[in-house]
VODRENTOR-152770 format. One record per atom (N, C-alpha, C): residue number from 1; residue in three letters; x, y, z. Coordinates in Angstrom, 3 decimals. Atoms other than C-alpha are relative to their C-alpha. Layout:
<nodes>
+-----+-----+----------+----------+----------+
|   n | res |       px |       py |       pz |
+-----+-----+----------+----------+----------+
| NUM | ALA |        X |        Y |        Z |
...
+-----+-----+----------+----------+----------+
</nodes>
This chain:
<nodes>
+-----+-----+----------+----------+----------+
|   n | res |       px |       py |       pz |
+-----+-----+----------+----------+----------+
|   1 | MET |    1.304 |    0.469 |    0.412 |
|   1 | MET |   75.868 |  103.150 |  210.219 |
|   1 | MET |   -0.041 |   -1.514 |    0.133 |
|   2 | LYS |    0.183 |    1.442 |   -0.125 |
|   2 | LYS |   74.568 |   99.708 |  211.048 |
|   2 | LYS |   -0.325 |   -0.588 |   -1.373 |
|   3 | THR |    0.346 |    0.734 |    1.220 |
|   3 | THR |   74.131 |   97.098 |  208.328 |
|   3 | THR |   -1.080 |   -1.012 |    0.350 |
|   4 | LEU |    1.073 |    0.956 |   -0.239 |
|   4 | LEU |   70.936 |   95.072 |  208.097 |
|   4 | LEU |    0.545 |   -1.416 |   -0.071 |
|   5 | GLU |   -0.518 |    1.360 |   -0.086 |
|   5 | GLU |   71.630 |   91.486 |  209.115 |
|   5 | GLU |   -0.991 |   -1.055 |   -0.464 |
|   6 | ASN |    1.005 |    0.971 |    0.447 |
|   6 | ASN |   68.327 |   89.744 |  208.312 |
|   6 | ASN |   -1.369 |    0.677 |   -0.079 |
|   7 | GLU |    1.332 |   -0.578 |    0.181 |
|   7 | GLU |   64.658 |   90.298 |  207.467 |
|   7 | GLU |   -0.733 |    0.184 |    1.322 |
|   8 | THR |    0.607 |   -0.159 |   -1.326 |
|   8 | THR |   63.589 |   89.788 |  211.087 |
|   8 | THR |    0.451 |    1.312 |    0.621 |
|   9 | GLN |   -0.517 |   -1.264 |   -0.522 |
|   9 | GLN |   65.827 |   92.685 |  212.093 |
|   9 | GLN |   -0.677 |    1.187 |   -0.692 |
|  10 | PHE |    0.701 |   -1.057 |    0.727 |
|  10 | PHE |   64.194 |   94.830 |  209.379 |
|  10 | PHE |   -1.365 |    0.249 |    0.627 |
|  11 | LYS |    1.324 |   -0.133 |   -0.622 |
|  11 | LYS |   60.764 |   94.142 |  210.893 |
|  11 | LYS |    0.099 |    0.625 |    1.385 |
|  12 | GLU |   -0.184 |   -0.559 |   -1.349 |
|  12 | GLU |   62.060 |   94.950 |  214.395 |
|  12 | GLU |    0.349 |    1.487 |   -0.070 |
|  13 | LEU |   -0.434 |   -1.391 |    0.110 |
|  13 | LEU |   63.734 |   98.194 |  213.299 |
|  13 | LEU |   -1.114 |    0.915 |   -0.511 |
|  14 | LYS |    1.144 |   -0.798 |    0.454 |
|  14 | LYS |   60.531 |   99.348 |  211.593 |
|  14 | LYS |   -0.857 |    0.455 |    1.181 |
|  15 | GLN |    0.785 |   -0.354 |   -1.180 |
|  15 | GLN |   58.985 |   99.465 |  215.081 |
|  15 | GLN |    0.646 |    1.139 |    0.797 |
|  16 | GLN |   -0.724 |   -1.086 |   -0.667 |
|  16 | GLN |   61.540 |  102.081 |  216.156 |
|  16 | GLN |    0.021 |    1.207 |   -0.932 |
|  17 | GLN |   -0.219 |   -1.131 |    0.903 |
|  17 | GLN |   62.681 |  105.352 |  214.573 |
|  17 | GLN |    1.234 |   -0.330 |   -0.822 |
|  18 | THR |   -1.101 |    0.512 |    0.809 |
|  18 | THR |   64.785 |  104.142 |  211.693 |
|  18 | THR |   -0.030 |    0.580 |   -1.404 |
|  19 | VAL |   -0.221 |   -0.394 |    1.390 |
|  19 | VAL |   66.174 |  105.504 |  208.439 |
|  19 | VAL |    0.721 |   -1.162 |   -0.670 |
|  20 | PHE |   -0.613 |    1.074 |    0.776 |
|  20 | PHE |   66.854 |  102.683 |  205.996 |
|  20 | PHE |    0.568 |    0.594 |   -1.286 |
|  21 | LEU |   -0.667 |   -0.406 |    1.238 |
|  21 | LEU |   69.378 |  103.458 |  203.254 |
|  21 | LEU |    0.188 |   -1.244 |   -0.849 |
|  22 | PHE |   -0.149 |    1.116 |    0.932 |
|  22 | PHE |   69.066 |  101.084 |  200.308 |
|  22 | PHE |    1.140 |    0.340 |   -0.946 |
|  23 | THR |   -1.244 |   -0.275 |    0.700 |
|  23 | THR |   72.427 |  100.798 |  198.608 |
|  23 | THR |    0.569 |   -1.294 |   -0.570 |
|  24 | ALA |   -0.727 |    1.171 |    0.496 |
|  24 | ALA |   74.856 |   98.426 |  196.868 |
|  24 | ALA |    1.463 |    0.373 |   -0.183 |
|  25 | ASP |   -1.445 |   -0.236 |    0.142 |
|  25 | ASP |   78.621 |   98.050 |  196.664 |
|  25 | ASP |    0.372 |    0.576 |   -1.360 |
|  26 | TRP |   -0.336 |   -0.396 |    1.373 |
|  26 | TRP |   78.589 |   98.653 |  192.905 |
|  26 | TRP |   -0.596 |    1.355 |   -0.393 |
|  27 | CYS |    0.751 |   -1.218 |    0.323 |
|  27 | CYS |   76.471 |  101.855 |  193.064 |
|  27 | CYS |    0.874 |    1.257 |    0.122 |
|  28 | PRO |   -0.851 |   -1.184 |   -0.080 |
|  28 | PRO |   78.546 |  104.957 |  192.146 |
|  28 | PRO |   -0.674 |    1.182 |    0.720 |
|  29 | ASP |    0.700 |   -1.098 |   -0.677 |
|  29 | ASP |   75.866 |  107.414 |  193.369 |
|  29 | ASP |   -0.033 |   -0.209 |    1.515 |
|  30 | CYS |   -0.043 |    0.317 |   -1.434 |
|  30 | CYS |   75.840 |  105.626 |  196.736 |
|  30 | CYS |    1.366 |    0.352 |    0.585 |
|  31 | LYS |   -1.361 |   -0.295 |   -0.460 |
|  31 | LYS |   79.614 |  106.016 |  197.013 |
|  31 | LYS |    0.230 |    1.504 |    0.163 |
|  32 | VAL |   -0.159 |   -1.457 |   -0.073 |
|  32 | VAL |   79.324 |  109.774 |  196.429 |
|  32 | VAL |   -0.504 |    0.544 |    1.336 |
|  33 | ILE |    0.574 |   -0.527 |   -1.251 |
|  33 | ILE |   77.112 |  110.330 |  199.505 |
|  33 | ILE |    0.592 |   -0.649 |    1.250 |
|  34 | GLU |   -0.491 |    0.774 |   -1.143 |
|  34 | GLU |   78.808 |  107.755 |  201.733 |
|  34 | GLU |    0.877 |    0.793 |    0.982 |
|  35 | PRO |   -0.866 |   -0.707 |   -0.956 |
|  35 | PRO |   81.525 |  110.050 |  203.212 |
|  35 | PRO |   -0.744 |    1.021 |    0.869 |
|  36 | ASP |    0.728 |   -1.033 |   -0.741 |
|  36 | ASP |   78.923 |  112.619 |  204.345 |
|  36 | ASP |   -1.148 |   -0.544 |    0.844 |
|  37 | LEU |    1.106 |    0.567 |   -0.778 |
|  37 | LEU |   76.396 |  110.231 |  205.887 |
|  37 | LEU |    0.200 |    0.114 |    1.517 |
|  38 | PRO |   -0.159 |   -0.151 |   -1.449 |
|  38 | PRO |   77.977 |  110.370 |  209.374 |
|  38 | PRO |   -0.490 |    1.348 |    0.546 |
|  39 | GLN |    0.491 |   -1.293 |   -0.486 |
|  39 | GLN |   77.111 |  114.078 |  209.611 |
|  39 | GLN |   -1.524 |   -0.014 |    0.124 |
|  40 | LEU |    1.454 |    0.129 |   -0.135 |
|  40 | LEU |   73.439 |  113.208 |  209.013 |
|  40 | LEU |   -0.356 |   -0.850 |    1.211 |
|  41 | GLU |    0.224 |    0.823 |   -1.196 |
|  41 | GLU |   73.631 |  110.497 |  211.670 |
|  41 | GLU |    0.172 |    0.839 |    1.259 |
|  42 | ASP |   -0.218 |   -0.888 |   -1.151 |
|  42 | ASP |   75.005 |  113.102 |  214.085 |
|  42 | ASP |   -1.139 |    0.997 |    0.161 |
|  43 | LYS |    1.058 |   -1.018 |   -0.041 |
|  43 | LYS |   72.312 |  115.637 |  213.184 |
|  43 | LYS |   -1.347 |   -0.590 |    0.409 |
|  44 | TYR |    1.296 |    0.643 |   -0.251 |
|  44 | TYR |   69.393 |  113.182 |  213.399 |
|  44 | TYR |    0.191 |   -1.208 |    0.918 |
|  45 | GLN |   -0.328 |    1.064 |   -0.937 |
|  45 | GLN |   70.387 |  111.178 |  216.463 |
|  45 | GLN |   -1.229 |   -0.752 |    0.518 |
|  46 | GLU |    1.213 |    0.694 |   -0.441 |
|  46 | GLU |   66.761 |  110.283 |  217.197 |
|  46 | GLU |   -0.285 |   -1.238 |   -0.864 |
|  47 | TYR |    0.210 |    1.118 |    0.911 |
|  47 | TYR |   66.956 |  107.801 |  214.291 |
|  47 | TYR |    1.152 |   -0.994 |    0.047 |
|  48 | ASN |   -0.988 |    1.019 |    0.340 |
|  48 | ASN |   68.751 |  104.515 |  213.814 |
|  48 | ASN |    0.226 |    0.131 |   -1.504 |
|  49 | PHE |   -0.310 |    0.003 |    1.433 |
|  49 | PHE |   70.515 |  104.607 |  210.441 |
|  49 | PHE |    0.496 |   -1.394 |   -0.356 |
|  50 | VAL |   -0.303 |    1.386 |    0.347 |
|  50 | VAL |   70.643 |  101.212 |  208.772 |
|  50 | VAL |    0.166 |   -0.124 |   -1.515 |
|  51 | SER |   -0.285 |    0.245 |    1.408 |
|  51 | SER |   72.224 |  100.298 |  205.447 |
|  51 | SER |   -0.587 |   -1.351 |   -0.402 |
|  52 | VAL |    0.611 |    1.227 |    0.501 |
|  52 | VAL |   70.293 |   97.716 |  203.416 |
|  52 | VAL |    0.593 |   -0.287 |   -1.386 |
|  53 | ASP |   -0.586 |    0.406 |    1.280 |
|  53 | ASP |   72.152 |   95.897 |  200.633 |
|  53 | ASP |   -1.129 |   -0.412 |   -0.948 |
|  54 | ARG |    1.091 |    0.204 |    0.936 |
|  54 | ARG |   69.731 |   96.063 |  197.715 |
|  54 | ARG |    0.065 |   -1.382 |   -0.642 |
|  55 | ASP |   -0.142 |    1.294 |    0.658 |
|  55 | ASP |   71.116 |   92.898 |  196.136 |
|  55 | ASP |   -0.277 |   -1.164 |    0.958 |
|  56 | LYS |    0.190 |    1.052 |   -0.990 |
|  56 | LYS |   71.010 |   90.856 |  199.343 |
|  56 | LYS |   -1.458 |   -0.091 |    0.457 |
|  57 | TYR |    1.380 |   -0.049 |   -0.494 |
|  57 | TYR |   67.474 |   91.956 |  200.307 |
|  57 | TYR |   -0.950 |    0.459 |   -1.103 |
|  58 | LEU |    0.812 |   -0.353 |    1.162 |
|  58 | LEU |   65.783 |   92.102 |  196.921 |
|  58 | LEU |   -1.495 |   -0.108 |    0.303 |
|  59 | ASP |    1.417 |    0.153 |   -0.341 |
|  59 | ASP |   62.472 |   90.859 |  198.380 |
|  59 | ASP |   -0.520 |    1.223 |    0.755 |
|  60 | ILE |    0.397 |   -1.218 |   -0.727 |
|  60 | ILE |   62.339 |   93.828 |  200.785 |
|  60 | ILE |   -0.123 |    1.158 |   -0.981 |
|  61 | CYS |    0.037 |   -1.083 |    0.992 |
|  61 | CYS |   63.114 |   96.170 |  197.894 |
|  61 | CYS |   -1.251 |   -0.083 |   -0.866 |
|  62 | ILE |    1.188 |    0.175 |    0.837 |
|  62 | ILE |   60.364 |   94.733 |  195.713 |
|  62 | ILE |   -1.253 |    0.347 |    0.793 |
|  63 | GLU |    1.164 |   -0.252 |   -0.859 |
|  63 | GLU |   57.875 |   94.850 |  198.599 |
|  63 | GLU |   -0.234 |    1.489 |    0.241 |
|  64 | HIS |    0.105 |   -1.424 |   -0.322 |
|  64 | HIS |   58.621 |   98.547 |  199.197 |
|  64 | HIS |    0.206 |    0.914 |   -1.211 |
|  65 | GLY |   -0.096 |   -0.806 |    1.212 |
|  65 | GLY |   58.981 |   99.692 |  195.589 |
|  65 | GLY |    1.352 |    0.659 |   -0.219 |
|  66 | ILE |   -1.350 |   -0.540 |    0.158 |
|  66 | ILE |   62.740 |  100.297 |  195.749 |
|  66 | ILE |    0.574 |   -0.538 |   -1.306 |
|  67 | MET |   -0.529 |    0.430 |    1.294 |
|  67 | MET |   63.812 |  100.140 |  192.117 |
|  67 | MET |    1.342 |    0.666 |   -0.297 |
|  68 | GLY |   -1.254 |   -0.701 |    0.203 |
|  68 | GLY |   66.624 |  102.703 |  192.137 |
|  68 | GLY |    0.690 |    0.246 |    1.320 |
|  69 | ILE |   -0.765 |   -0.282 |   -1.216 |
|  69 | ILE |   69.376 |  103.402 |  194.614 |
|  69 | ILE |    0.973 |    1.138 |   -0.279 |
|  70 | PRO |    0.399 |    0.138 |   -1.395 |
|  70 | PRO |   70.328 |  105.146 |  196.746 |
|  70 | PRO |   -1.450 |    0.446 |    0.212 |
|  71 | SER |    1.356 |   -0.357 |   -0.387 |
|  71 | SER |   66.842 |  105.271 |  198.250 |
|  71 | SER |   -0.127 |   -0.125 |    1.510 |
|  72 | PHE |    0.189 |   -0.055 |   -1.452 |
|  72 | PHE |   65.551 |  105.918 |  201.744 |
|  72 | PHE |   -1.446 |   -0.286 |    0.370 |
|  73 | LEU |    1.299 |    0.181 |   -0.648 |
|  73 | LEU |   62.616 |  104.673 |  203.823 |
|  73 | LEU |    0.178 |    0.372 |    1.457 |
|  74 | VAL |   -0.080 |   -0.411 |   -1.395 |
|  74 | VAL |   61.888 |  106.160 |  207.231 |
|  74 | VAL |   -1.239 |   -0.498 |    0.737 |
|  75 | TYR |    1.074 |    0.552 |   -0.828 |
|  75 | TYR |   59.828 |  104.461 |  209.943 |
|  75 | TYR |    0.051 |    0.593 |    1.397 |
|  76 | ARG |    0.136 |   -0.393 |   -1.405 |
|  76 | ARG |   58.555 |  105.592 |  213.310 |
|  76 | ARG |   -1.146 |   -0.821 |    0.582 |
|  77 | ASP |    1.004 |    0.784 |   -0.722 |
|  77 | ASP |   56.717 |  103.200 |  215.634 |
|  77 | ASP |   -0.854 |   -0.866 |   -0.932 |
|  78 | GLY |    0.690 |    0.918 |    0.890 |
|  78 | GLY |   55.805 |  100.770 |  212.865 |
|  78 | GLY |   -0.654 |    0.626 |   -1.209 |
|  79 | GLU |    0.615 |   -0.708 |    1.126 |
|  79 | GLU |   54.532 |  103.418 |  210.445 |
|  79 | GLU |    1.074 |    0.597 |   -0.904 |
|  80 | GLN |   -0.908 |   -0.676 |    0.932 |
|  80 | GLN |   56.351 |  104.528 |  207.308 |
|  80 | GLN |   -0.387 |    1.469 |   -0.039 |
|  81 | ILE |    0.300 |   -1.438 |   -0.046 |
|  81 | ILE |   56.606 |  108.307 |  207.694 |
|  81 | ILE |    0.640 |    0.761 |   -1.154 |
|  82 | GLY |   -0.613 |   -0.680 |    1.137 |
|  82 | GLY |   58.669 |  109.063 |  204.615 |
|  82 | GLY |    0.736 |   -0.955 |   -0.908 |
|  83 | SER |   -0.791 |    0.767 |    0.961 |
|  83 | SER |   60.314 |  107.759 |  201.486 |
|  83 | SER |    0.641 |    0.979 |   -0.981 |
|  84 | TYR |   -0.748 |   -0.767 |    0.993 |
|  84 | TYR |   62.909 |  109.203 |  199.160 |
|  84 | TYR |    0.581 |   -1.041 |   -0.939 |
|  85 | ILE |   -0.310 |    1.123 |    0.872 |
|  85 | ILE |   63.001 |  106.700 |  196.336 |
|  85 | ILE |    0.228 |    0.506 |   -1.420 |
|  86 | GLY |   -0.269 |   -0.355 |    1.384 |
|  86 | GLY |   64.519 |  107.036 |  192.917 |
|  86 | GLY |    1.405 |   -0.379 |   -0.376 |
|  87 | LYS |   -1.320 |    0.395 |    0.475 |
|  87 | LYS |   67.481 |  106.219 |  190.775 |
|  87 | LYS |    0.934 |    1.183 |   -0.193 |
|  88 | GLU |   -0.848 |   -1.174 |    0.226 |
|  88 | GLU |   68.731 |  109.806 |  190.485 |
|  88 | GLU |    0.989 |    0.194 |    1.146 |
|  89 | ARG |   -0.998 |   -0.315 |   -1.019 |
|  89 | ARG |   71.809 |  110.966 |  192.331 |
|  89 | ARG |   -0.602 |    0.981 |    0.992 |
|  90 | LYS |    0.516 |   -0.861 |   -1.066 |
|  90 | LYS |   70.936 |  112.560 |  195.668 |
|  90 | LYS |    1.180 |    0.639 |    0.721 |
|  91 | SER |   -1.058 |   -0.668 |   -0.748 |
|  91 | SER |   73.068 |  115.163 |  197.394 |
|  91 | SER |   -0.296 |   -0.113 |    1.494 |
|  92 | ILE |    0.188 |    0.005 |   -1.453 |
|  92 | ILE |   73.604 |  115.245 |  201.142 |
|  92 | ILE |   -0.999 |    1.085 |    0.384 |
|  93 | GLU |    0.936 |   -1.089 |   -0.290 |
|  93 | GLU |   71.712 |  118.558 |  201.138 |
|  93 | GLU |   -1.444 |   -0.420 |   -0.275 |
|  94 | GLN |    1.352 |    0.483 |    0.315 |
|  94 | GLN |   68.701 |  116.926 |  199.465 |
|  94 | GLN |   -0.473 |   -1.019 |    1.040 |
|  95 | ILE |    0.347 |    1.008 |   -1.011 |
|  95 | ILE |   68.765 |  114.022 |  201.920 |
|  95 | ILE |   -0.287 |    0.690 |    1.331 |
|  96 | ASP |    0.207 |   -0.774 |   -1.226 |
|  96 | ASP |   69.083 |  116.480 |  204.819 |
|  96 | ASP |   -1.370 |    0.681 |   -0.029 |
|  97 | SER |    1.303 |   -0.661 |    0.135 |
|  97 | SER |   66.050 |  118.439 |  203.549 |
|  97 | SER |   -1.144 |   -1.000 |    0.146 |
|  98 | PHE |    1.008 |    1.061 |   -0.135 |
|  98 | PHE |   64.073 |  115.210 |  203.227 |
|  98 | PHE |   -0.192 |   -0.386 |    1.453 |
|  99 | LEU |    0.102 |    0.403 |   -1.403 |
|  99 | LEU |   64.887 |  114.166 |  206.797 |
|  99 | LEU |   -0.582 |    1.115 |    0.866 |
| 100 | ALA |    0.524 |   -1.134 |   -0.769 |
| 100 | ALA |   64.164 |  117.649 |  208.154 |
| 100 | ALA |   -1.506 |    0.143 |   -0.186 |
| 101 | SER |    1.424 |   -0.136 |    0.276 |
| 101 | SER |   60.738 |  117.592 |  206.507 |
| 101 | SER |   -0.857 |   -1.002 |    0.783 |
| 102 | LEU |    0.735 |    1.034 |   -0.718 |
| 102 | LEU |   59.753 |  114.548 |  208.581 |
| 102 | LEU |   -0.328 |    0.391 |    1.439 |
| 103 | ASN |    0.192 |   -0.397 |   -1.411 |
| 103 | ASN |   59.894 |  116.345 |  211.938 |
| 103 | ASN |   -1.061 |    1.063 |    0.165 |
+-----+-----+----------+----------+----------+
</nodes>
């Protein structure tokens, strides 16, 4: 999974098919799903998967209503086509169902 490098890159990636994962190093729920994320990247190869450090990009989080992590925003051609936002723990199966519902 790529890591977001700057806000300009965020704007550029929104113009493509991108799944943004909002996370943080200290987040235990994020660590639980981390080992299984590569299987989702393999399954949904039409998307770029990009990790966004919630603490480093707080302005992006505030702008998009990301208050809890892990959370997901999905963009296609500049349009937000889905969001899975919340502070509750998410299983890989729940994330998979969310992504499948977007197609």
